[in-house]
C-alpha positions in Angstrom: 0.1 0.0 0.2 1.5 3.6 -0.8 1.9 5.8 1.9 1.0 9.6 1.0 4.3 10.5 1.7 5.2 8.1 -1.7 1.8 9.6 -3.2 3.1 13.3 -2.9 6.4 12.1 -4.0 4.9 11.3 -7.5 3.2 14.4 -7.7 4.2 16.9 -9.7 4.6 20.7 -9.5 2.1 22.8 -11.1 3.8 23.9 -14.4 5.1 20.4 -14.6 1.5 18.8 -14.2 0.2 21.1 -16.6 2.9 20.4 -19.3 2.9 17.3 -18.7 -1.2 16.6 -19.1 -2.7 19.4 -20.8 -2.7 20.1 -24.2 -1.9 23.6 -25.8 -5.6 24.6 -25.1 -5.8 23.3 -21.8 -2.2 25.1 -21.2 -3.6 28.3 -22.3 -6.6 27.9 -20.1 -4.3 27.3 -17.1 -2.4 30.4 -17.7 -5.5 32.9 -18.3 -7.0 31.4 -14.6 -3.6 32.0 -13.3 -3.0 35.7 -14.4 -6.4 36.4 -13.1 -5.3 35.4 -10.0 -4.4 38.0 -7.3 -3.6 37.6 -3.6 -5.0 40.6 -1.4 -1.9 42.1 1.0 -3.9 40.6 4.0 -3.8 37.2 2.6 -0.5 37.5 1.5 0.7 38.3 5.1 -1.6 35.6 6.6 0.6 32.8 4.2 3.6 34.3 5.2 3.2 34.0 8.9 2.8 30.0 8.7 4.7 28.4 11.1 4.1 24.7 10.3 5.5 22.8 7.0 2.2 21.5 5.3 1.6 19.7 2.1 -0.9 19.8 -0.3 -1.6 16.9 -2.5 -4.0 17.6 -5.6 -5.9 15.1 -7.4 -7.0 16.8 -10.9 -7.0 16.7 -14.3 -6.0 19.4 -17.0 -9.1 19.0 -19.1 -11.5 19.6 -15.6 -13.1 23.2 -15.9 -13.1 23.1 -11.9 -9.7 22.5 -11.9 -8.7 25.0 -14.4 -9.9 27.7 -12.2 -8.7 25.8 -8.4 -5.0 24.7 -9.6 -3.9 28.0 -10.2 -5.3 29.6 -7.0 -3.8 27.0 -4.9 -0.5 27.8 -7.3 -0.4 31.4 -6.0 -1.3 30.4 -2.6 1.7 28.0 -2.2 4.0 30.6 -4.4 3.6 33.0 -1.3 4.3 30.6 1.6 7.6 28.7 1.8 5.5 26.7 4.2 3.5 25.2 1.7 4.3 22.5 -0.8 2.1 21.7 -3.6 2.1 18.7 -5.8 -0.6 17.3 -8.3 -1.7 14.0 -9.4 -3.7 13.5 -12.5 -6.9 11.8 -11.6 -6.6 9.3 -14.8 -3.5 8.3 -14.1 -4.3 7.3 -10.6 -7.7 5.6 -10.2 -7.4 4.0 -6.9 -6.9 7.1 -5.4 -9.9 8.6 -7.5 -12.1 5.9 -6.4 -10.7 6.6 -2.7 -11.7 10.2 -3.0 -15.0 9.5 -4.5 -17.7 11.9 -3.3 -21.5 10.4 -3.7 -20.5 7.7 -5.6 -18.4 9.7 -8.3 -15.0 10.8 -9.2 -14.3 14.2 -8.1 -11.8 16.6 -8.9 -10.1 18.6 -7.9 -9.5 17.0 -4.4 -6.8 18.0 -1.9 -5.4 16.1 0.8 -3.9 17.7 3.5 -0.5 16.6 4.9 1.4 17.6 7.8 5.1 18.0 7.6 5.5 14.2 8.3 2.6 13.1 5.7 -0.3 12.4 8.2 -3.3 12.8 6.6 -5.0 16.3 8.1 -8.1 16.9 6.2 -9.3 16.7 2.7 -11.2 19.3 0.6 -12.5 20.1 -3.0 -14.5 19.5 -5.8 -15.9 22.5 -5.3 -16.3 25.6 -3.0 -19.6 26.7 -1.5 -19.3 29.8 -3.9 -19.1 27.5 -6.9 -22.0 25.2 -5.4 -24.1 28.7 -4.9 -23.4 30.0 -8.3 -24.4 26.6 -10.2 -27.7 26.5 -7.9 -28.3 30.1 -9.0 -27.8 29.2 -12.7 -29.2 25.8 -12.5 -32.1 26.3 -10.3 -33.4 29.5 -10.3 -35.7 31.6 -8.5 -37.5 28.0 -7.5 -34.4 26.6 -6.0 -33.6 26.3 -2.1 -34.4 29.8 -0.1 -31.0 31.7 1.1 -28.9 30.7 -2.0 -27.2 33.8 -3.6 -25.0 33.3 -6.4 -21.3 35.2 -5.9 -21.4 38.6 -8.0 -18.3 40.1 -9.6 -16.0 38.8 -7.0 -16.5 35.5 -7.4 -12.9 34.6 -8.4 -11.7 36.0 -5.4 -14.2 34.4 -2.4 -13.4 30.9 -4.2 -9.9 32.0 -3.6 -11.0 33.2 0.1 -12.4 29.6 0.3 -9.5 27.6 -0.2 -7.4 30.3 1.9 -9.9 29.7 4.4 -9.4 25.6 4.5 -5.5 25.9 4.4 -5.7 28.3 7.1 -7.7 25.8 9.1 -5.4 22.8 8.5 -2.5 25.5 9.5 -4.1 26.0 12.8 -4.9 22.1 13.4 -1.3 21.9 12.9 -0.2 24.5 14.9 -2.3 23.4 18.1 -1.1 20.0 17.3 -0.3 18.3 20.7 2.1 16.3 19.0 3.7 18.9 17.3 3.7 21.3 19.9 5.8 18.9 21.8 8.0 18.0 19.1 9.1 21.8 18.7 8.6 22.8 22.2 5.8 26.1 21.4 
C-alpha cells in the first residue's frame, strides 16, 4: 500500500503537471486563470506567517473546468508561503486514489489532501467550494431553488480564492495547535 509520502513524491509541481497532461488549449486556459488570480496584501501576510510545514496533494485533471480555476489558485497560494508544498496527480493515472476520494459515488476533481510535515493526513477538501455551488444553484435551480442561495457576484474568483485560503488556514491552525507537533517543537 502506498503511503501519502510516496503519493506526494509521485506528484508533479504545478507547471510540470500542466505541461505533461495538458494540450496547448489546456495550458492556455490554465495560464489565463493563473493570470487572473491575485492575493490581497492581508492574504499574503497571513500565508507568510504560517509556522508549520504542510503539504497539499491535489488530484486533478487539466481538462477539468473546476481544476482550471482552482489549480491556479492553489499555486498562487503556495507561491506566497514557504511553508506550503504543492503537488498534483492526474486523476486518470491514479484510479485507486480517485476511487478512494469519490464523493456521492462520483469521481471528483479537484480534491486536495492536506498533509502534515511528516505526511499524516490532516484533511480533505475540494471538488467545489461553496461559492461555486451557490453559483451553480442560482444558474440551474433559478428562483425556485432552495431559499438562502445567493450567487456570488463580480467577486466570484476572489470569493473562491478566500474559501481555499480559509481551508488552508484551518489546517495550518490544526497543525499549529497539534499537541504532537507542539511537543516536538516546544511551542
